[in-house]
N, CA, C and O of each residue as an XYZ file, in Angstrom:
940
protein
N     135.548   -168.975    132.615
C     135.611   -168.767    130.902
C     135.956   -169.788    130.136
O     136.636   -170.667    130.666
N     135.608   -169.916    128.823
C     135.369   -171.094    128.111
C     136.408   -171.348    127.210
O     136.353   -172.225    126.348
N     137.628   -170.377    127.446
C     138.667   -170.341    126.465
C     139.708   -170.300    127.192
O     139.526   -169.976    128.366
N     141.316   -170.655    126.675
C     142.217   -170.231    127.110
C     142.742   -169.220    126.459
O     142.445   -169.328    125.270
N     143.527   -168.074    126.712
C     144.230   -167.200    126.538
C     145.866   -167.659    126.185
O     146.670   -167.939    127.073
N     146.104   -167.672    125.097
C     147.442   -168.109    125.067
C     148.262   -166.855    124.000
O     147.636   -166.174    123.187
N     149.552   -166.771    124.197
C     150.491   -165.754    123.555
C     151.338   -166.188    122.928
O     152.314   -166.658    123.512
N     151.266   -166.187    121.398
C     151.965   -166.658    120.514
C     152.498   -165.509    119.735
O     152.206   -165.466    118.540
N     153.142   -164.696    120.180
C     153.865   -163.244    119.381
C     154.744   -163.696    118.210
O     155.430   -164.717    118.164
N     154.576   -162.596    117.118
C     155.332   -162.796    116.109
C     156.498   -162.333    116.558
O     156.543   -161.600    117.546
N     157.913   -162.821    115.680
C     159.056   -162.205    116.403
C     159.422   -160.591    116.239
O     159.018   -159.969    115.256
N     160.042   -160.103    117.047
C     160.203   -158.692    116.562
C     160.864   -158.138    115.174
O     160.797   -157.007    114.692
N     161.546   -159.349    114.674
C     161.926   -159.027    113.463
C     160.838   -158.859    112.270
O     161.134   -158.531    111.121
N     159.481   -159.150    112.756
C     158.362   -158.861    111.433
C     157.792   -158.027    111.799
O     156.728   -157.867    111.201
N     158.106   -156.997    112.965
C     157.298   -155.988    113.237
C     157.171   -154.955    111.966
O     156.145   -154.349    111.655
N     158.394   -154.893    111.326
C     158.581   -154.077    110.314
C     157.522   -154.292    109.425
O     156.838   -153.325    109.091
N     157.242   -155.574    108.926
C     156.278   -155.870    107.810
C     154.715   -156.137    108.577
O     153.599   -155.804    108.178
N     155.088   -156.811    109.726
C     153.573   -156.985    110.071
C     152.639   -155.913    111.259
O     151.436   -155.688    111.390
N     154.037   -155.364    112.086
C     153.101   -154.738    112.954
C     153.982   -153.036    113.009
O     154.416   -152.624    114.085
N     154.089   -152.446    112.079
C     155.137   -151.383    111.668
C     155.060   -150.320    112.454
O     156.059   -149.608    112.361
N     153.992   -149.822    113.432
C     154.161   -148.779    114.176
C     153.596   -148.652    115.315
O     152.460   -149.112    115.423
N     154.144   -148.084    116.324
C     153.917   -148.071    117.847
C     152.239   -147.744    118.001
O     151.829   -146.937    117.166
N     151.285   -148.238    118.903
C     149.960   -147.867    118.656
C     149.200   -147.672    120.320
O     149.404   -148.280    121.371
N     148.585   -146.929    120.087
C     147.711   -146.450    121.492
C     146.479   -146.860    120.928
O     146.013   -146.151    120.036
N     145.728   -148.102    121.366
C     144.220   -148.343    120.703
C     143.280   -147.745    121.167
O     143.099   -147.413    122.339
N     142.643   -147.582    120.285
C     141.194   -146.828    120.408
C     140.065   -147.460    120.140
O     138.995   -147.055    120.594
N     140.154   -148.414    119.453
C     138.689   -149.067    119.148
C     139.168   -150.717    119.011
O     140.352   -151.022    118.871
N     138.160   -151.636    119.068
C     138.544   -153.006    118.836
C     137.587   -153.305    117.328
O     136.461   -152.877    117.072
N     138.348   -154.056    116.605
C     137.520   -154.307    115.480
C     137.446   -155.844    114.841
O     138.453   -156.500    114.572
N     136.282   -156.235    114.675
C     136.235   -157.704    114.754
C     135.629   -158.001    113.575
O     134.695   -157.356    113.098
N     136.313   -159.298    112.924
C     136.642   -160.216    111.588
C     135.936   -161.420    111.741
O     135.691   -162.010    112.793
N     135.613   -161.750    110.522
C     135.323   -163.307    110.351
C     136.391   -163.835    109.560
O     136.387   -163.411    108.404
N     137.385   -164.713    109.873
C     138.261   -165.237    108.897
C     137.773   -166.005    107.826
O     138.668   -166.549    107.180
N     136.694   -166.202    107.465
C     136.067   -166.709    106.076
C     136.990   -168.168    105.970
O     137.320   -168.452    104.819
N     137.325   -168.875    106.775
C     137.696   -170.256    106.698
C     137.031   -171.087    108.001
O     136.083   -170.836    108.746
N     138.042   -172.260    107.907
C     137.639   -173.186    109.091
C     138.914   -173.440    109.627
O     139.202   -174.633    109.722
N     139.709   -172.663    109.983
C     141.024   -173.065    110.601
C     140.893   -172.826    111.907
O     139.890   -172.172    112.193
N     141.815   -173.252    113.089
C     141.577   -172.865    114.213
C     142.298   -171.792    114.551
O     142.806   -171.179    113.613
N     142.492   -171.377    115.694
C     142.794   -169.752    116.067
C     144.429   -169.996    115.817
O     144.944   -169.167    115.067
N     145.373   -171.110    116.393
C     146.337   -171.818    116.539
C     147.167   -171.463    115.077
O     148.156   -170.742    114.948
N     146.460   -172.180    114.080
C     146.930   -172.220    112.578
C     146.556   -171.129    111.833
O     147.204   -170.965    110.799
N     145.341   -170.023    112.171
C     145.242   -168.930    111.868
C     146.767   -167.996    112.128
O     147.512   -167.578    111.242
N     146.909   -167.861    113.414
C     148.221   -167.377    113.692
C     149.616   -167.635    112.966
O     150.479   -166.937    112.435
N     149.367   -169.203    113.251
C     150.827   -169.662    112.407
C     150.887   -169.137    110.797
O     151.876   -168.647    110.251
N     149.543   -169.376    110.181
C     149.868   -168.824    108.421
C     149.833   -167.604    108.712
O     150.446   -167.209    107.721
N     149.557   -166.485    109.401
C     149.790   -164.825    109.116
C     151.292   -165.011    109.697
O     152.112   -164.290    109.130
N     151.661   -165.610    110.434
C     153.331   -165.288    110.994
C     154.109   -165.711    109.798
O     155.028   -165.001    109.390
N     153.833   -166.680    109.292
C     154.943   -167.246    108.225
C     154.870   -166.610    106.678
O     155.779   -166.648    105.848
N     153.410   -165.956    106.498
C     153.349   -165.749    104.670
C     153.979   -163.961    104.775
O     153.977   -163.166    105.714
N     154.310   -163.885    103.821
C     155.161   -162.755    103.166
C     154.180   -161.454    103.182
O     154.779   -160.419    102.888
N     153.181   -161.342    103.386
C     152.155   -160.476    103.075
C     152.055   -159.408    104.693
O     152.391   -159.669    105.848
N     151.381   -158.057    104.004
C     151.779   -157.369    105.293
C     150.690   -157.565    106.138
O     150.860   -157.099    107.265
N     149.209   -158.327    105.858
C     148.020   -158.406    106.483
C     148.356   -158.885    107.785
O     149.177   -159.794    107.911
N     147.849   -158.405    108.668
C     148.101   -159.066    110.275
C     146.907   -158.644    111.107
O     146.163   -157.792    110.622
N     146.680   -159.066    112.119
C     145.943   -158.955    112.803
C     146.466   -159.313    114.561
O     147.583   -159.804    114.726
N     145.607   -159.034    115.729
C     146.369   -159.045    116.945
C     145.695   -160.220    117.686
O     146.341   -160.771    118.577
N     144.643   -160.581    117.440
C     144.014   -161.802    117.913
C     143.222   -162.907    117.107
O     142.404   -162.347    116.377
N     143.188   -164.027    117.008
C     142.298   -165.009    116.563
C     141.750   -165.711    117.550
O     142.459   -166.079    118.487
N     140.271   -166.040    117.496
C     139.725   -166.841    118.543
C     138.682   -168.187    118.078
O     137.722   -168.202    117.307
N     139.203   -169.090    118.753
C     138.297   -170.080    118.386
C     137.351   -170.711    119.192
O     137.100   -169.989    120.157
N     136.458   -172.185    119.210
C     136.029   -172.718    120.253
C     136.833   -172.935    121.616
O     136.284   -173.359    122.633
N     137.967   -172.658    121.553
C     138.764   -173.489    122.692
C     139.935   -172.178    123.270
O     140.256   -172.080    124.454
N     140.465   -171.230    122.144
C     141.792   -170.268    122.411
C     141.403   -169.014    121.885
O     140.610   -168.937    120.946
N     141.905   -168.035    122.426
C     142.048   -166.814    122.159
C     143.615   -166.440    122.204
O     144.184   -165.981    123.195
N     144.379   -166.790    120.617
C     145.560   -166.620    120.307
C     146.259   -165.337    120.079
O     146.280   -164.996    118.897
N     146.863   -164.505    120.958
C     147.515   -163.410    120.662
C     148.763   -163.389    119.655
O     149.636   -164.185    120.002
N     149.027   -162.732    118.593
C     150.087   -162.669    118.136
C     150.969   -161.696    117.704
O     152.053   -161.795    117.131
N     150.147   -160.467    118.176
C     150.539   -158.881    118.220
C     150.257   -158.302    119.458
O     149.172   -158.489    120.009
N     151.218   -157.555    119.986
C     150.787   -156.676    121.063
C     149.495   -155.756    120.953
O     148.971   -155.578    119.853
N     149.113   -155.317    121.824
C     148.284   -154.080    121.641
C     148.869   -152.622    121.387
O     148.283   -151.570    121.129
N     150.285   -152.924    121.553
C     150.586   -151.669    121.698
C     151.590   -151.207    120.223
O     152.495   -150.379    120.115
N     150.996   -152.102    119.259
C     151.622   -152.332    117.854
C     150.627   -152.182    116.939
O     149.529   -152.608    117.299
N     150.707   -151.657    115.767
C     149.412   -151.665    115.053
C     149.631   -152.894    114.184
O     150.683   -153.534    114.202
N     148.367   -153.250    113.267
C     148.309   -154.211    112.013
C     147.521   -154.097    111.153
O     146.347   -153.833    111.411
N     147.977   -154.271    109.886
C     147.238   -154.128    108.835
C     146.030   -155.201    108.442
O     146.162   -156.114    107.625
N     144.739   -154.877    109.249
C     143.599   -155.706    108.899
C     142.566   -154.985    108.872
O     141.511   -155.490    109.255
N     142.585   -153.840    108.489
C     141.283   -153.088    108.561
C     140.948   -152.658    107.378
O     139.751   -152.403    107.242
N     141.849   -152.446    106.192
C     142.128   -152.119    104.922
C     141.868   -150.717    104.646
O     141.628   -150.464    103.466
N     141.862   -149.703    105.506
C     141.960   -148.308    105.293
C     143.325   -147.697    105.582
O     143.556   -146.674    106.227
N     144.207   -148.539    104.967
C     145.583   -147.525    104.597
C     146.171   -147.398    106.147
O     146.507   -148.249    106.971
N     146.144   -146.113    106.163
C     146.631   -145.379    107.434
C     145.834   -144.554    108.181
O     146.143   -143.549    108.820
N     144.421   -145.268    107.981
C     143.546   -144.927    108.932
C     143.176   -145.357    110.210
O     143.934   -146.297    110.449
N     142.571   -145.220    110.982
C     142.674   -145.652    112.221
C     142.062   -147.110    112.396
O     142.294   -147.653    113.475
N     141.514   -147.613    111.717
C     141.294   -148.974    111.650
C     142.725   -149.824    111.693
O     142.932   -150.910    112.234
N     143.386   -149.217    111.159
C     144.840   -150.111    110.778
C     145.719   -149.630    111.727
O     146.468   -150.447    112.263
N     145.796   -148.090    112.142
C     146.685   -147.764    112.918
C     146.085   -147.205    114.458
O     146.731   -146.286    114.963
N     145.087   -147.632    115.087
C     144.490   -147.320    116.064
C     143.683   -148.468    116.707
O     143.522   -148.441    117.927
N     143.064   -149.672    115.830
C     142.245   -150.524    116.535
C     142.890   -151.831    116.535
O     143.732   -152.193    115.713
N     142.377   -152.608    117.646
C     142.927   -154.169    117.619
C     142.128   -154.936    116.803
O     140.924   -154.684    116.833
N     142.550   -155.881    116.025
C     142.040   -156.311    115.063
C     141.937   -157.883    115.614
O     142.947   -158.488    115.973
N     140.573   -158.492    115.642
C     140.221   -159.479    116.279
C     139.527   -160.512    115.026
O     138.603   -160.145    114.300
N     140.086   -161.653    114.970
C     139.409   -162.551    114.158
C     138.282   -163.682    114.565
O     138.692   -164.469    115.418
N     137.624   -163.789    114.341
C     136.486   -164.888    114.773
C     136.714   -166.376    113.860
O     136.268   -166.426    112.714
N     137.203   -167.180    114.265
C     137.590   -168.267    113.707
C     136.303   -169.711    113.092
O     135.507   -170.073    113.959
N     136.240   -170.117    112.272
C     135.564   -171.217    111.996
C     134.244   -170.807    111.151
O     133.312   -171.600    111.016
N     134.239   -169.276    110.494
C     132.999   -168.775    110.193
C     132.705   -169.021    108.514
O     131.658   -168.638    107.992
N     133.688   -169.650    107.831
C     132.952   -170.284    106.717
C     131.880   -171.190    106.801
O     130.875   -170.949    106.133
N     131.936   -172.396    107.652
C     130.694   -173.315    107.537
C     130.022   -173.226    108.933
O     129.235   -174.097    109.305
N     130.352   -172.149    109.702
C     129.612   -172.062    111.280
C     129.595   -173.094    111.811
O     130.577   -173.828    111.920
N     128.253   -173.374    112.316
C     128.006   -174.930    113.192
C     128.639   -174.470    114.591
O     129.060   -173.329    114.781
N     128.655   -175.423    115.483
C     128.777   -175.223    116.530
C     130.155   -174.781    117.104
O     130.275   -173.979    118.030
N     131.161   -175.380    116.468
C     132.438   -174.302    116.905
C     132.325   -173.085    116.686
O     132.754   -172.356    117.580
N     131.753   -172.450    115.514
C     131.788   -171.022    115.404
C     130.780   -170.483    116.378
O     131.193   -169.417    116.834
N     129.833   -170.761    116.772
C     129.131   -170.566    118.088
C     129.650   -170.444    118.923
O     129.300   -169.497    119.627
N     130.457   -171.040    119.253
C     131.278   -171.210    120.640
C     132.706   -170.230    120.391
O     133.299   -169.792    121.377
N     133.174   -169.946    119.047
C     134.316   -168.953    118.974
C     133.616   -167.759    119.074
O     134.131   -166.882    119.768
N     132.269   -167.476    118.386
C     131.926   -166.299    118.638
C     131.648   -165.637    119.932
O     131.928   -164.465    120.183
N     130.986   -166.605    120.857
C     130.938   -166.509    122.360
C     131.958   -166.177    122.987
O     131.968   -165.312    123.862
N     133.001   -166.876    122.582
C     134.318   -166.556    123.236
C     134.646   -164.998    122.930
O     134.904   -164.232    123.858
N     134.631   -164.695    121.969
C     134.957   -163.583    121.158
C     134.336   -162.255    121.821
O     134.966   -161.252    122.158
N     132.661   -162.532    121.953
C     132.197   -161.803    122.739
C     132.754   -161.575    124.207
O     132.831   -160.421    124.627
N     133.115   -162.561    124.937
C     133.397   -162.575    126.392
C     134.985   -161.690    126.216
O     135.345   -160.786    126.971
N     135.772   -162.216    125.041
C     137.016   -161.446    125.265
C     136.972   -159.904    124.667
O     137.726   -159.075    125.178
N     136.309   -159.610    123.852
C     136.033   -158.175    123.543
C     135.416   -157.394    124.951
O     135.866   -156.306    125.309
N     134.686   -157.871    125.447
C     134.119   -157.286    127.025
C     135.156   -157.237    127.917
O     135.162   -156.224    128.617
N     135.966   -157.966    128.086
C     137.305   -157.877    129.052
C     138.074   -156.787    128.544
O     138.664   -156.055    129.339
N     138.150   -156.553    127.060
C     139.212   -155.401    126.382
C     138.758   -154.372    126.882
O     139.442   -153.618    127.573
N     137.323   -154.154    126.560
C     136.409   -152.961    126.770
C     136.845   -152.291    128.318
O     137.262   -151.184    128.661
N     136.558   -153.411    128.964
C     136.739   -153.048    130.627
C     138.105   -152.703    130.953
O     138.240   -151.757    131.729
N     139.473   -153.456    130.385
C     140.844   -153.166    130.646
C     140.834   -151.742    130.487
O     141.312   -151.057    131.391
N     140.294   -151.132    129.332
C     140.655   -149.568    128.699
C     139.536   -148.750    129.282
O     139.583   -147.540    129.056
N     138.641   -149.169    129.922
C     137.539   -148.177    130.431
C     136.685   -147.700    129.135
O     136.174   -146.583    129.216
N     136.521   -148.314    128.162
C     135.616   -148.148    127.075
C     134.116   -148.641    127.232
O     133.617   -149.352    128.105
N     133.558   -148.049    126.126
C     132.057   -148.510    125.979
C     131.587   -149.256    124.861
O     132.590   -149.690    124.295
N     130.408   -149.673    124.174
C     130.566   -150.350    123.064
C     130.729   -149.275    121.488
O     130.755   -149.654    120.317
N     130.806   -148.038    121.984
C     131.488   -147.278    120.872
C     132.600   -147.399    120.432
O     132.997   -146.666    119.526
N     133.211   -148.171    120.870
C     134.673   -148.552    120.669
C     134.851   -149.784    119.766
O     135.904   -150.122    119.225
N     133.520   -150.477    119.677
C     133.397   -151.619    118.961
C     133.372   -151.498    117.381
O     132.369   -151.017    116.855
N     134.195   -151.821    116.785
C     133.996   -151.454    115.219
C     133.488   -152.874    114.399
O     133.356   -153.903    115.062
N     133.250   -152.879    113.148
C     132.938   -154.156    112.188
C     134.368   -153.699    111.118
O     134.659   -152.533    110.853
N     134.984   -154.702    110.710
C     135.696   -154.343    109.483
C     135.198   -153.503    108.179
O     135.825   -152.776    107.408
N     134.012   -153.834    108.224
C     133.097   -152.980    107.189
C     133.039   -151.672    107.661
O     132.918   -150.917    106.696
N     133.067   -151.128    108.613
C     133.176   -149.772    109.032
C     134.164   -149.077    108.306
O     134.126   -147.954    107.803
N     135.221   -150.086    108.338
C     136.608   -148.894    108.150
C     137.019   -148.928    106.484
O     137.684   -148.026    105.974
N     136.537   -150.067    105.752
C     137.003   -150.356    104.417
C     135.593   -150.407    103.382
O     135.533   -149.974    102.231
N     134.527   -151.053    104.147
C     133.280   -151.086    103.232
C     133.054   -152.705    102.823
O     132.099   -153.206    102.231
N     134.375   -153.400    103.392
C     134.562   -155.028    103.162
C     133.324   -155.451    103.545
O     132.533   -154.743    104.169
N     133.065   -156.867    103.113
C     131.605   -157.719    103.601
C     132.152   -158.368    104.496
O     132.118   -159.561    104.196
N     132.781   -158.141    105.719
C     133.411   -158.616    107.030
C     133.207   -158.172    108.301
O     134.034   -157.269    108.429
N     132.609   -158.270    109.294
C     132.355   -159.987    109.353
C     131.402   -160.597    108.543
O     130.261   -160.237    108.836
N     131.468   -161.378    107.645
C     130.643   -161.809    106.631
C     129.358   -162.794    107.100
O     128.302   -162.737    106.470
N     129.487   -163.521    108.024
C     128.492   -164.528    108.917
C     127.520   -163.648    109.525
O     126.302   -163.771    109.397
N     128.314   -162.456    110.414
C     127.186   -161.791    111.370
C     126.798   -160.810    110.479
O     125.920   -160.097    110.965
N     127.096   -160.531    109.450
C     126.617   -159.436    108.666
C     125.452   -160.218    108.142
O     124.337   -159.896    108.551
N     125.580   -161.313    107.194
C     124.906   -162.120    106.295
C     123.361   -162.580    107.283
O     122.214   -162.324    106.918
N     123.618   -163.056    108.133
C     122.582   -163.302    109.091
C     121.911   -162.118    110.058
O     121.064   -162.364    110.917
N     122.271   -161.217    109.859
C     121.525   -159.828    110.209
C     121.633   -159.957    111.962
O     120.689   -160.098    112.740
N     122.844   -159.875    112.230
C     123.099   -160.073    113.541
C     124.085   -159.090    114.295
O     124.439   -159.036    115.473
N     124.391   -158.347    113.201
C     125.367   -157.005    113.908
C     124.738   -156.148    115.187
O     125.481   -155.840    116.119
N     123.486   -155.819    115.186
C     123.408   -155.303    116.739
C     123.223   -156.346    117.764
O     123.623   -156.105    118.903
N     122.689   -157.429    117.508
C     122.419   -158.569    118.510
C     123.866   -158.887    119.077
O     124.037   -159.257    120.239
N     124.819   -158.724    118.228
C     126.282   -159.264    118.561
C     126.869   -158.242    119.655
O     127.529   -158.580    120.637
N     126.435   -156.674    119.235
C     126.798   -155.767    120.184
C     126.006   -155.668    121.327
O     126.512   -155.316    122.392
N     124.827   -155.936    121.230
C     124.066   -156.029    122.493
C     124.731   -157.187    123.453
O     124.827   -156.877    124.640
N     125.148   -158.342    123.108
C     125.558   -159.156    123.554
C     126.916   -159.130    124.342
O     127.216   -159.850    125.294
N     127.649   -158.187    123.772
C     129.065   -157.690    124.343
C     128.526   -156.328    125.729
O     128.890   -156.091    126.881
N     127.816   -155.914    125.063
C     126.996   -154.822    126.047
C     126.730   -155.208    127.671
O     127.058   -154.629    128.707
N     125.907   -156.582    127.387
C     125.485   -157.576    128.633
C     126.639   -157.989    129.231
O     126.787   -157.826    130.442
N     127.734   -158.656    128.349
C     128.816   -159.095    129.097
C     129.465   -158.276    129.907
O     129.698   -158.598    131.072
N     129.855   -157.062    129.366
C     130.632   -156.086    129.829
C     129.680   -155.380    131.225
O     130.348   -155.083    132.216
N     128.544   -155.192    131.261
C     127.668   -154.743    132.209
C     127.862   -155.920    133.498
O     127.892   -155.568    134.677
N     127.977   -157.255    133.092
C     128.244   -158.251    134.297
C     129.708   -158.134    134.609
O     130.037   -158.457    135.751
N     130.648   -157.722    133.774
C     131.980   -157.800    134.082
C     131.901   -156.540    135.179
O     132.525   -156.573    136.239
N     131.050   -155.432    134.777
C     131.265   -154.124    135.773
C     130.538   -154.063    136.943
O     130.769   -153.250    137.838
N     129.697   -154.866    136.966
C     128.953   -155.117    137.953
C     128.395   -156.513    138.614
O     127.204   -156.788    138.761
N     129.525   -157.343    138.984
C     129.119   -158.820    139.472
C     128.208   -159.205    140.250
O     128.069   -158.750    141.385
N     127.558   -159.991    139.793
C     126.232   -160.614    140.822
C     127.178   -160.409    142.435
O     128.382   -160.448    142.688
N     126.167   -160.224    143.134
C     126.656   -160.362    144.947
C     126.448   -161.789    145.210
O     125.457   -162.309    144.698
N     127.353   -162.611    146.042
C     127.264   -164.005    146.393
C     125.760   -164.059    146.529
O     125.128   -163.039    146.804
N     125.134   -165.308    146.329
C     123.821   -165.961    146.762
C     123.660   -166.369    148.292
O     124.370   -167.142    148.935
N     122.550   -165.655    148.709
C     122.377   -165.758    150.180
C     122.583   -167.339    150.700
O     121.888   -168.212    150.181
N     123.519   -167.671    151.700
C     123.737   -169.123    152.163
C     124.991   -169.701    151.581
O     125.559   -170.712    151.993
N     125.300   -169.062    150.733
C     126.592   -169.499    149.824
C     127.859   -169.289    150.745
O     128.038   -168.124    151.102
N     128.676   -170.140    151.141
C     129.961   -169.725    151.846
C     130.746   -169.039    151.283
O     130.923   -169.043    150.065
N     131.442   -168.218    152.248
C     132.832   -167.462    151.161
C     133.808   -168.063    151.429
O     133.953   -168.553    152.549
N     134.714   -168.175    150.477
C     135.949   -168.595    150.283
C     136.589   -168.219    151.685
O     136.523   -167.220    152.402
N     137.218   -169.413    151.770
C     138.399   -169.241    152.925
C     139.471   -168.368    152.732
O     140.356   -168.710    151.948
N     139.558   -167.042    153.451
C     141.051   -166.441    152.892
C     141.420   -165.737    154.061
O     141.485   -164.508    154.079
N     141.725   -166.627    155.273
C     142.503   -165.940    156.518
C     143.526   -165.021    155.986
O     144.113   -165.162    154.913
N     143.710   -163.912    156.976
C     144.520   -162.789    156.724
C     146.038   -163.001    157.550
O     147.151   -162.624    157.185
N     145.680   -163.675    158.672
C     146.722   -163.954    159.533
C     147.634   -164.935    159.093
O     147.154   -165.853    158.427
N     149.054   -164.942    159.360
C     150.032   -165.951    158.794
C     149.668   -166.832    159.773
O     149.053   -167.819    159.370
N     149.887   -166.747    161.005
C     149.520   -167.851    162.257
C     148.279   -168.619    161.754
O     148.266   -169.845    161.864
N     147.295   -167.998    161.239
C     146.328   -168.852    160.861
C     146.287   -169.575    159.761
O     145.691   -170.648    159.669
N     146.755   -169.170    159.102
C     147.258   -169.858    157.783
C     148.170   -171.188    158.026
O     147.872   -172.266    157.511
N     149.402   -170.991    158.927
C     150.267   -171.809    159.113
C     149.757   -173.005    160.101
O     150.193   -174.153    160.181
N     148.578   -172.311    160.910
C     147.858   -173.443    162.098
C     146.792   -174.183    160.907
O     146.200   -175.145    161.397
N     146.527   -173.982    159.811
C     145.810   -175.115    158.709
C     146.568   -175.639    158.341
O     146.396   -176.855    158.431
N     147.684   -175.261    157.795
C     148.715   -176.001    157.283
C     148.893   -177.164    158.223
O     148.462   -178.279    157.928
N     149.492   -176.930    159.292
C     150.017   -177.719    160.426
C     148.775   -178.865    160.675
O     149.047   -180.066    160.686
N     147.511   -178.412    160.856
C     146.253   -179.270    160.777
C     146.081   -180.321    159.978
O     145.722   -181.409    160.429
N     146.341   -180.091    158.582
C     146.187   -180.810    157.595
C     147.536   -181.827    157.236
O     147.504   -182.866    156.577
N     148.665   -181.217    157.852
C     149.278   -182.283    157.755
C     149.539   -183.423    158.619
O     150.143   -184.468    158.376
N     148.835   -182.925    159.906
C     148.665   -183.963    160.887
C     147.537   -185.071    160.429
O     147.691   -186.274    160.642
N     146.485   -184.566    159.831
C     145.452   -185.470    159.347
C     145.961   -186.110    158.123
O     145.248   -187.076    157.851
N     146.949   -185.941    157.255
C     147.545   -186.629    156.512
C     148.294   -187.884    156.763
O     148.729   -188.745    155.998
N     148.329   -187.708    158.373
C     149.087   -189.122    158.654
C     147.838   -190.386    158.864
O     147.970   -191.607    158.951
N     146.733   -189.607    158.896
C     145.603   -190.806    159.130
C     145.293   -191.382    157.760
O     145.953   -191.114    156.756
N     144.194   -192.227    157.789
C     144.036   -193.016    156.499
C     142.307   -193.034    156.223
O     141.618   -193.992    155.870
N     141.963   -191.871    156.466
C     140.130   -191.490    156.317
C     140.254   -190.699    154.960
O     139.190   -190.818    154.352
N     141.182   -189.919    154.250
C     140.823   -189.701    153.091
C     140.473   -187.999    153.376
O     141.046   -187.213    152.621
N     139.709   -187.524    154.259
C     139.461   -186.275    154.647
C     140.421   -185.442    154.350
O     139.980   -184.421    153.822
N     141.587   -185.463    154.479
C     142.594   -184.629    154.491
C     142.899   -184.135    152.830
O     143.084   -182.979    152.451
N     142.889   -185.167    152.136
C     143.129   -185.078    150.712
C     141.966   -184.398    150.125
O     142.180   -183.948    148.999
N     140.568   -184.173    150.693
C     139.699   -183.447    150.306
C     140.194   -182.110    150.581
O     140.394   -181.361    149.625
N     140.423   -181.703    151.807
C     140.702   -180.209    152.346
C     141.881   -179.715    151.481
O     141.820   -178.683    150.812
N     142.922   -180.497    151.542
C     143.993   -180.269    150.738
C     143.986   -179.681    149.398
O     144.573   -178.657    149.049
N     143.157   -180.552    148.601
C     142.664   -180.536    147.106
C     141.988   -179.073    147.042
O     142.391   -178.291    146.181
N     140.900   -178.662    147.996
C     140.467   -177.638    147.868
C     141.063   -176.214    148.164
O     140.756   -175.140    147.646
N     142.097   -176.520    149.239
C     143.103   -175.302    149.782
C     143.915   -175.030    148.645
O     144.170   -173.851    148.402
N     144.447   -176.096    147.770
C     145.534   -175.968    146.308
C     144.557   -175.121    145.663
O     144.931   -173.972    145.430
N     143.136   -175.512    145.254
C     142.498   -175.038    144.128
C     141.643   -173.719    144.538
O     140.673   -173.287    143.915
N     142.276   -173.105    145.863
C     141.511   -171.862    146.055
C     139.921   -172.069    146.301
O     139.151   -171.145    146.040
N     139.461   -173.275    146.799
C     138.111   -173.206    146.955
C     137.551   -173.866    148.184
O     136.437   -174.353    148.374
N     138.491   -173.773    148.894
C     138.265   -174.024    150.330
C     137.375   -172.804    150.881
O     137.750   -171.640    150.744
N     135.999   -173.200    151.603
C     135.139   -172.169    151.960
C     135.346   -171.922    153.519
O     136.296   -172.437    154.109
N     134.582   -171.257    154.045
C     134.602   -170.948    155.686
C     133.948   -172.024    156.217
O     134.355   -172.462    157.292
N     132.742   -172.687    155.519
C     131.892   -173.557    156.003
C     133.358   -174.941    156.035
O     133.641   -175.491    157.099
N     133.852   -175.170    155.159
C     134.861   -176.097    155.132
C     135.751   -175.974    156.098
O     135.992   -176.938    156.825
N     136.409   -174.720    156.267
C     137.445   -174.294    157.713
C     136.745   -174.920    158.987
O     137.352   -175.749    159.666
N     135.429   -174.503    159.312
C     134.878   -174.641    160.337
C     134.619   -176.294    160.549
O     134.581   -176.787    161.677
N     134.471   -176.971    159.497
C     134.803   -178.258    159.685
C     135.885   -179.086    160.007
O     135.899   -180.116    160.681
N     136.900   -178.421    159.362
C     138.582   -179.043    159.585
C     138.653   -178.600    161.238
O     139.365   -179.208    162.038
N     137.810   -177.461    161.600
C     138.243   -177.067    162.737
C     137.671   -178.444    163.740
O     138.519   -179.121    164.320
N     136.515   -178.705    163.850
C     135.961   -179.538    164.284
C     136.530   -181.110    164.673
O     136.481   -181.678    165.764
N     137.077   -181.590    163.394
C     137.668   -182.636    163.168
C     138.928   -182.462    164.159
O     139.120   -183.176    165.143
N     139.799   -181.343    163.720
C     140.913   -181.106    164.613
C     140.747   -181.383    165.966
O     141.415   -182.191    166.611
N     139.675   -180.564    166.451
C     139.395   -180.641    167.799
C     139.156   -181.677    168.436
O     139.633   -181.910    169.547
N     138.114   -182.694    167.593
C     137.758   -183.974    167.829
C     138.804   -184.972    167.926
O     138.622   -186.055    168.482
N     140.089   -184.560    167.299
C     141.385   -185.593    167.272
C     142.299   -185.256    168.302
O     143.282   -185.974    168.482
N     142.055   -184.046    169.143
C     142.980   -183.366    169.933
C     144.477   -183.038    169.255
O     145.581   -183.184    169.780
N     144.136   -182.527    167.863
C     145.129   -181.825    167.555
C     145.598   -180.548    167.781
O     146.772   -180.221    167.608
N     144.432   -179.574    168.288
C     144.803   -178.347    168.892
C     145.511   -178.322    169.666
O     146.453   -177.534    169.581
N     145.374   -179.185    170.780
C     146.272   -179.298    172.133
C     147.591   -180.020    172.145
O     148.128   -180.373    173.195
N     148.156   -180.255    170.817
C     149.540   -180.679    170.631
C     150.477   -179.831    170.290
O     151.636   -180.219    170.141
């Protein structure tokens, strides 16, 4: 994942203005911000202004910042009490005014984020809408003007397919070390503790992999050989 998900929810005291109705989402609506602010700044501005305009998530090249729960509506689609405002998740892609590498990254992050939302709800690409679909507004302006409406949807479909059908592990790639027995986990921890008393640095490598959940079966076998060679298993 190329971005971090950040929850920066508006206070509930603003629900009456910004998120007035309970919502069971049926769609995702994609927007372009038409400015060059970061996602965090987009959300901060939306939160502090006194207009009813709001959206659920802003995404830039580094973050996807959520301001409104998907269980609440938001006035982002320009269709009054229609399903755009009342039944769709509003997502803003940042940096669309000037474009460039930051916008490209923000759009790519949005494609991945939307695919995850579709997977979460068990939806297909038919649930993805553009702002223009609800109100006729020229939004998402950059995607429209560059003639990429279909290609963006195609990329979302590809990402969703990837999420729903993860590629099998490549042949020869070792699986993660995931012992189900508490005794084996405890023994692994004991071997690491004893190795840490040494000065060869090997224990710190395995300790980091264990903490990062990247220790593989092959690593565990290597750890076993070291333990045997040093007589640790007989102690």
